[in-house]
BAFI-3210 file (N, C-alpha, C; in Angstrom, 3 decimals, decimal comma, padded with zeros to 6 digits):
// residues 165
n [1|2|3|4|5|6|7|8|9|10|11|12|13|14|15|16|17|18|19|20|21|22|23|24|25|26|27|28|29|30|31|32|33|34|35|36|37|38|39|40|41|42|43|44|45|46|47|48|49|50|51|52|53|54|55|56|57|58|59|60|61|62|63|64|65|66|67|68|69|70|71|72|73|74|75|76|77|78|79|80|81|82|83|84|85|86|87|88|89|90|91|92|93|94|95|96|97|98|99|100|101|102|103|104|105|106|107|108|109|110|111|112|113|114|115|116|117|118|119|120|121|122|123|124|125|126|127|128|129|130|131|132|133|134|135|136|137|138|139|140|141|142|143|144|145|146|147|148|149|150|151|152|153|154|155|156|157|158|159|160|161|162|163|164|165]
n.u [-014,275|-012,360|-008,828|-007,140|-004,587|-001,288|-000,938|-003,573|-004,895|-002,827|-003,939|-006,833|-006,181|-004,948|-007,012|-008,798|-007,782|-007,368|-009,939|-010,937|-011,272|-013,164|-016,892|-019,119|-017,646|-018,106|-019,529|-018,215|-015,499|-016,348|-016,760|-014,265|-012,910|-013,820|-013,676|-010,663|-010,195|-011,981|-014,180|-015,667|-014,399|-014,890|-013,165|-012,327|-014,708|-014,818|-012,884|-013,533|-015,500|-014,512|-012,858|-014,675|-016,367|-018,662|-021,497|-020,404|-021,930|-023,758|-022,415|-022,003|-024,772|-024,661|-023,150|-024,853|-027,283|-027,075|-026,792|-024,181|-022,280|-020,368|-019,931|-018,559|-015,536|-015,537|-016,063|-013,539|-015,230|-018,196|-021,418|-024,371|-027,645|-031,026|-033,895|-036,219|-039,306|-039,937|-037,975|-038,191|-041,034|-040,059|-039,034|-036,716|-035,864|-035,336|-032,756|-031,672|-031,410|-029,960|-027,476|-026,639|-026,329|-024,459|-022,359|-021,884|-022,293|-024,005|-026,649|-026,552|-023,807|-020,508|-018,683|-017,382|-014,766|-014,183|-014,235|-016,327|-019,475|-022,718|-025,291|-028,465|-030,322|-032,061|-033,612|-031,859|-032,064|-032,829|-035,047|-036,105|-034,959|-035,669|-034,959|-032,564|-029,119|-025,897|-022,160|-019,650|-019,742|-020,476|-023,584|-026,044|-028,771|-031,923|-031,575|-032,336|-032,170|-030,125|-026,900|-024,676|-024,350|-023,701|-021,249|-019,430|-019,187|-017,917|-015,917|-014,834|-014,390|-012,672|-010,580|-009,708|-008,681|-006,609|-005,421|-004,258|-002,771]
n.v [038,559|041,434|042,388|043,685|046,640|046,540|049,292|050,397|048,306|048,663|051,337|051,116|049,086|051,008|053,092|051,400|050,531|053,062|054,018|051,614|051,895|053,397|054,704|053,217|052,741|051,608|053,115|055,397|054,118|053,642|055,615|056,826|054,847|055,243|057,582|057,669|055,760|055,433|054,451|051,376|048,626|044,992|043,560|045,713|045,656|043,382|043,644|045,880|044,915|042,430|043,922|045,262|043,386|043,396|041,426|040,724|040,896|042,391|045,188|045,710|045,653|048,681|049,630|049,576|050,893|053,771|056,253|057,632|055,694|053,861|050,536|050,198|051,623|054,808|056,749|059,874|062,054|063,181|062,558|063,673|063,165|064,411|062,712|063,167|064,416|066,711|068,083|065,922|066,446|068,875|067,745|066,148|063,759|064,222|065,546|063,804|062,078|063,459|063,969|061,206|060,995|062,915|062,044|059,462|057,414|054,835|055,141|055,240|053,734|053,898|055,494|053,605|055,014|055,465|058,662|059,347|058,702|058,177|058,849|058,579|059,929|059,835|062,465|065,434|067,485|070,248|071,663|073,803|074,562|072,682|071,354|069,514|069,282|067,325|068,191|066,855|067,758|070,334|072,301|072,037|073,924|074,420|072,665|071,526|073,870|075,521|076,778|075,735|073,410|071,861|073,651|072,655|069,790|070,071|070,919|068,801|067,122|068,109|068,611|065,794|064,828|067,131|065,405|062,724|063,897]
n.w [-127,242|-127,463|-128,676|-126,657|-126,440|-124,689|-123,586|-123,233|-121,178|-119,296|-118,692|-118,128|-115,461|-113,819|-112,968|-112,189|-110,040|-108,892|-107,843|-106,284|-103,572|-102,901|-102,324|-104,169|-106,610|-109,624|-111,451|-111,578|-112,054|-114,454|-116,141|-115,859|-117,811|-119,678|-120,894|-121,106|-122,682|-124,859|-125,204|-123,524|-122,979|-123,139|-121,254|-119,396|-117,980|-116,788|-115,325|-113,663|-112,311|-110,924|-109,042|-107,573|-106,861|-107,742|-109,803|-113,317|-114,929|-113,656|-113,970|-116,687|-116,720|-115,884|-117,757|-120,286|-119,289|-119,288|-121,221|-122,055|-121,957|-124,373|-125,732|-128,246|-130,060|-130,772|-133,773|-135,215|-134,971|-133,240|-133,523|-132,511|-132,312|-131,695|-130,778|-129,833|-128,463|-129,087|-130,929|-132,138|-134,109|-135,359|-137,318|-137,028|-137,454|-140,588|-140,442|-139,611|-141,025|-143,249|-141,934|-141,958|-144,763|-145,291|-143,859|-144,484|-142,094|-140,273|-138,894|-135,126|-135,533|-136,700|-139,456|-142,072|-142,737|-140,106|-139,227|-138,451|-135,717|-135,756|-133,567|-132,767|-130,572|-127,113|-125,668|-125,085|-123,913|-124,375|-125,492|-126,472|-128,516|-130,417|-133,999|-132,226|-132,377|-131,434|-132,255|-131,579|-129,331|-129,252|-129,629|-131,683|-132,200|-133,973|-136,066|-138,359|-140,411|-139,714|-141,154|-139,807|-139,053|-141,467|-142,058|-139,686|-140,373|-142,378|-142,455|-140,489|-142,320|-144,159|-142,156|-141,757|-143,831|-144,528|-142,509|-143,557|-145,548]
ca.u [-013,574|-011,281|-007,581|-006,319|-003,160|-000,639|-001,310|-004,970|-004,880|-002,532|-005,283|-007,718|-006,002|-004,108|-008,446|-009,541|-006,909|-007,734|-011,238|-011,415|-011,219|-014,348|-017,745|-020,114|-016,377|-018,030|-019,787|-016,836|-014,255|-016,590|-016,786|-013,077|-012,714|-014,531|-012,951|-009,564|-010,285|-013,191|-015,548|-015,924|-014,227|-015,050|-011,905|-012,611|-015,787|-014,391|-011,499|-014,390|-016,199|-013,882|-012,787|-015,726|-017,054|-019,850|-021,322|-020,371|-024,234|-024,315|-021,760|-022,677|-026,484|-024,752|-022,775|-026,235|-028,384|-026,718|-026,304|-023,224|-021,250|-020,163|-019,365|-017,696|-015,051|-016,713|-015,340|-012,966|-016,271|-019,346|-022,872|-025,484|-028,999|-032,095|-035,236|-037,378|-041,071|-040,112|-036,940|-038,595|-041,760|-039,648|-038,242|-035,370|-035,380|-034,835|-032,293|-030,656|-030,834|-029,426|-026,321|-026,313|-025,745|-023,050|-021,155|-021,773|-022,361|-024,612|-027,201|-026,186|-023,146|-019,141|-018,282|-016,433|-013,399|-013,489|-014,285|-017,736|-020,277|-023,872|-026,031|-029,674|-030,633|-032,943|-034,107|-030,983|-032,353|-032,988|-036,256|-037,078|-033,967|-035,574|-034,103|-030,907|-027,632|-024,590|-021,310|-017,937|-019,505|-021,015|-024,898|-026,572|-030,199|-032,715|-030,085|-032,341|-032,576|-028,804|-025,815|-023,371|-024,670|-022,873|-019,965|-018,554|-019,053|-017,216|-014,274|-014,083|-013,894|-011,198|-009,171|-009,168|-007,999|-005,124|-004,617|-003,882|-001,699]
ca.v [039,415|041,984|041,718|045,164|046,656|046,745|050,787|050,074|047,896|049,799|052,965|050,553|049,081|052,682|053,335|050,186|050,669|054,215|053,974|050,611|051,994|054,534|053,887|053,001|053,067|050,842|054,236|056,164|053,777|053,531|056,768|057,492|054,388|055,668|059,198|057,306|054,580|056,074|053,109|050,407|047,229|044,148|043,368|046,900|045,311|042,132|044,098|046,153|043,532|041,759|044,793|045,867|042,326|043,138|040,523|041,178|041,166|044,240|045,972|045,296|046,778|049,805|050,105|049,711|051,843|055,233|056,705|058,211|054,992|052,861|049,407|049,928|052,595|056,009|057,821|060,437|063,048|061,855|063,357|062,903|064,198|064,449|062,449|063,333|064,299|068,179|067,255|064,771|066,736|069,623|066,942|065,674|062,580|064,496|066,354|062,576|061,281|064,709|063,567|060,237|060,960|063,826|061,355|057,862|056,462|054,457|055,868|054,107|053,304|054,808|055,289|052,750|055,672|055,782|059,553|060,095|058,071|058,801|058,253|059,045|060,269|060,525|064,369|066,087|068,800|071,472|071,264|074,768|074,673|071,995|070,741|069,947|068,024|067,905|067,539|066,713|068,675|072,020|071,983|073,557|074,384|074,585|072,371|071,480|075,132|076,044|076,135|075,530|071,662|071,988|073,923|071,715|068,456|070,212|071,468|067,490|065,973|068,881|068,503|064,328|065,406|067,449|064,788|061,696|064,181]
ca.w [-126,925|-128,699|-127,873|-126,611|-126,103|-123,158|-122,590|-122,537|-119,568|-118,165|-118,300|-116,984|-114,500|-113,026|-113,133|-110,965|-108,056|-107,753|-107,569|-105,747|-102,159|-103,122|-102,484|-105,338|-107,576|-110,802|-112,225|-111,589|-113,108|-116,376|-116,705|-116,891|-119,025|-121,215|-121,251|-121,197|-124,272|-125,254|-125,296|-122,626|-123,452|-121,880|-120,548|-118,372|-117,024|-116,295|-114,006|-112,812|-112,034|-109,788|-107,816|-106,624|-106,215|-108,397|-111,384|-114,804|-115,508|-112,855|-114,951|-118,134|-116,891|-115,568|-118,878|-121,366|-119,017|-119,355|-122,705|-122,103|-122,212|-125,292|-126,055|-129,596|-130,436|-131,552|-134,849|-134,851|-134,966|-132,415|-134,024|-131,716|-133,417|-130,634|-131,308|-128,579|-129,147|-129,544|-131,851|-133,524|-134,395|-135,524|-138,735|-136,610|-138,533|-141,951|-140,201|-139,337|-142,772|-144,317|-141,746|-142,682|-145,936|-145,137|-143,178|-144,763|-141,246|-140,481|-137,975|-133,937|-135,850|-137,639|-140,822|-142,251|-142,562|-138,575|-139,333|-137,976|-134,866|-135,747|-132,663|-132,593|-129,076|-126,727|-124,868|-124,965|-122,878|-124,977|-126,318|-127,142|-129,923|-131,698|-133,801|-131,613|-132,441|-130,790|-132,832|-130,881|-127,803|-129,855|-129,181|-132,433|-132,185|-134,907|-136,900|-140,066|-141,459|-139,181|-141,768|-138,420|-139,109|-142,591|-141,763|-139,156|-141,212|-143,765|-141,294|-139,665|-143,345|-144,310|-140,746|-141,846|-145,338|-144,098|-142,064|-144,560|-147,133]
c.u [-012,124|-009,917|-007,206|-005,192|-002,611|-001,048|-003,141|-005,026|-004,209|-003,571|-006,334|-007,201|-005,482|-006,066|-009,226|-008,842|-007,446|-008,642|-011,831|-011,507|-012,605|-015,379|-018,383|-019,337|-017,333|-018,504|-018,816|-015,674|-014,821|-016,542|-015,596|-012,203|-013,077|-014,154|-011,569|-009,532|-011,272|-014,267|-015,101|-015,684|-014,796|-014,048|-012,188|-013,535|-015,391|-013,501|-012,665|-015,165|-015,447|-013,712|-013,676|-016,935|-019,224|-020,058|-020,821|-021,461|-024,064|-023,461|-022,102|-024,018|-025,774|-024,414|-023,897|-027,203|-028,268|-025,674|-024,515|-021,947|-021,325|-019,836|-018,687|-017,014|-015,971|-015,866|-014,424|-014,196|-017,296|-020,194|-023,689|-026,478|-030,309|-033,363|-036,418|-038,396|-040,366|-039,332|-037,648|-040,107|-041,611|-038,791|-037,060|-035,294|-034,582|-033,765|-031,258|-030,164|-029,539|-027,687|-025,824|-025,999|-024,413|-021,553|-020,564|-021,612|-023,807|-025,796|-026,988|-025,075|-021,861|-019,099|-017,252|-014,797|-012,935|-013,657|-015,781|-018,565|-021,374|-025,004|-027,393|-030,744|-032,061|-033,324|-032,316|-031,038|-032,677|-034,155|-036,630|-035,772|-034,208|-035,421|-033,019|-030,205|-026,568|-023,311|-019,999|-018,471|-020,441|-022,854|-025,660|-028,343|-030,554|-031,613|-030,873|-032,238|-030,462|-027,700|-024,823|-022,945|-023,248|-020,885|-019,020|-018,562|-018,086|-015,931|-014,084|-013,782|-012,445|-009,904|-008,694|-008,595|-006,524|-004,530|-004,021|-002,920|-000,365]
c.v [040,308|042,345|043,956|045,335|047,006|048,383|050,880|049,564|048,295|050,705|051,808|049,755|050,088|053,297|052,363|050,563|052,279|054,863|052,731|050,771|052,998|053,888|054,571|053,641|052,536|052,382|055,430|055,489|053,588|054,572|057,536|056,332|055,010|056,858|058,449|056,965|055,075|055,349|052,362|048,886|045,781|043,294|044,143|046,711|044,375|042,613|044,752|045,456|042,910|042,715|045,139|045,132|042,069|042,041|041,237|041,712|042,819|045,443|046,703|046,305|047,805|050,661|050,542|050,686|052,939|055,126|057,169|057,026|054,414|051,649|048,971|051,693|053,826|056,443|059,137|061,851|062,344|063,056|062,550|063,826|063,483|063,892|061,987|063,497|065,567|068,349|066,968|065,569|067,930|069,240|066,823|064,039|063,163|064,647|064,701|061,532|061,659|064,109|062,511|060,127|061,502|062,829|060,199|057,041|056,220|054,794|054,529|053,607|054,219|054,462|054,472|053,509|055,670|056,974|059,800|058,672|058,820|058,549|059,449|058,688|059,982|062,081|064,463|067,604|070,271|071,565|072,254|075,286|073,886|072,156|070,199|069,113|068,437|066,955|067,858|068,182|070,215|071,263|072,879|072,829|074,930|074,454|071,768|072,607|075,768|075,606|075,639|074,208|071,486|072,075|073,137|070,926|068,801|070,410|070,061|067,114|067,173|068,290|066,585|064,294|065,975|066,196|063,021|062,641|064,439]
c.w [-127,351|-127,491|-127,500|-126,370|-124,502|-122,631|-122,509|-121,337|-119,104|-117,477|-117,119|-115,627|-112,944|-112,480|-111,778|-109,760|-108,082|-107,253|-106,579|-104,238|-101,777|-102,983|-103,762|-106,165|-109,152|-111,963|-112,789|-112,306|-114,666|-116,826|-116,856|-117,521|-120,039|-121,831|-122,019|-122,838|-124,925|-125,987|-123,927|-122,624|-122,934|-121,104|-119,228|-117,567|-116,584|-114,970|-113,166|-111,384|-110,302|-108,906|-107,372|-106,184|-106,621|-109,846|-112,452|-115,506|-115,021|-113,814|-116,037|-118,036|-116,769|-117,069|-120,437|-120,765|-118,985|-120,594|-123,261|-122,294|-123,399|-125,226|-127,220|-129,489|-131,052|-132,562|-134,199|-134,088|-134,521|-132,945|-133,123|-132,326|-132,417|-131,380|-130,603|-129,162|-129,738|-130,558|-133,173|-134,740|-135,331|-136,475|-138,525|-137,911|-140,068|-141,417|-140,191|-140,232|-143,377|-143,695|-141,994|-143,362|-146,270|-144,767|-143,753|-143,408|-140,899|-138,936|-136,519|-134,184|-136,227|-138,565|-140,719|-142,460|-141,139|-138,437|-138,494|-137,390|-135,476|-134,528|-132,709|-131,003|-128,417|-126,334|-124,604|-124,007|-123,068|-125,986|-127,104|-128,352|-130,381|-132,551|-133,451|-131,973|-132,124|-131,602|-132,132|-129,605|-128,042|-130,338|-130,474|-132,444|-133,491|-136,019|-138,089|-140,931|-140,657|-140,159|-140,709|-138,953|-140,544|-142,557|-140,989|-139,526|-142,059|-143,078|-140,693|-140,993|-143,784|-143,081|-141,255|-143,317|-145,263|-143,798|-142,678|-146,303|-146,224]
res [m|e|k|l|n|g|k|a|i|e|i|i|d|e|i|v|k|r|h|s|d|r|p|g|p|v|k|l|m|l|h|d|v|q|h|e|i|g|y|i|p|m|e|a|m|l|k|i|s|a|a|t|a|s|s|v|a|e|v|y|g|v|v|t|f|y|s|q|f|t|l|a|p|k|g|k|h|v|i|s|v|c|m|g|t|a|c|y|v|k|s|a|q|d|l|l|e|k|i|q|k|l|t|n|s|p|i|n|g|t|s|a|d|g|l|f|s|l|d|a|t|r|c|l|g|a|c|g|l|a|p|v|c|v|i|d|g|v|v|i|g|n|a|v|k|n|p|k|v|d|e|l|l|k|n|c|k|a|q|a|a|a|t|l|n]
***
């Protein structure tokens, strides 16, 4: 189990306290932890389990069932490429490989520099725009040919470079 800093533990404790007397609090707590910390650490699952009288396995099951939750920290920029049927038949695999090369990020992982996380996801619900990707919450349709993909990725890299200088 990773060692969390004191601030992260305080955040988790406050979230658990805030939701503990509400009905169905597990998903609410997990959502808030994900939003505040960026992922769901094991320590959060243990605290949520204790506060809700749920087993750790039940809490872990919720975390792993919903794709919005992640067990590992994400990169500064999160990219999701839809691999659903409509996107797949319109070259989503090519798009995924292109973005992988541009970001040096493994599929369903984070680049070594911590800048990009690349996720191959199932349907994003925008089949008419296939293939679709989402970069930092921006939905991009017809993404194989859309120059906005390259533009957004270049801007992300430029922001990172400026931060380092």
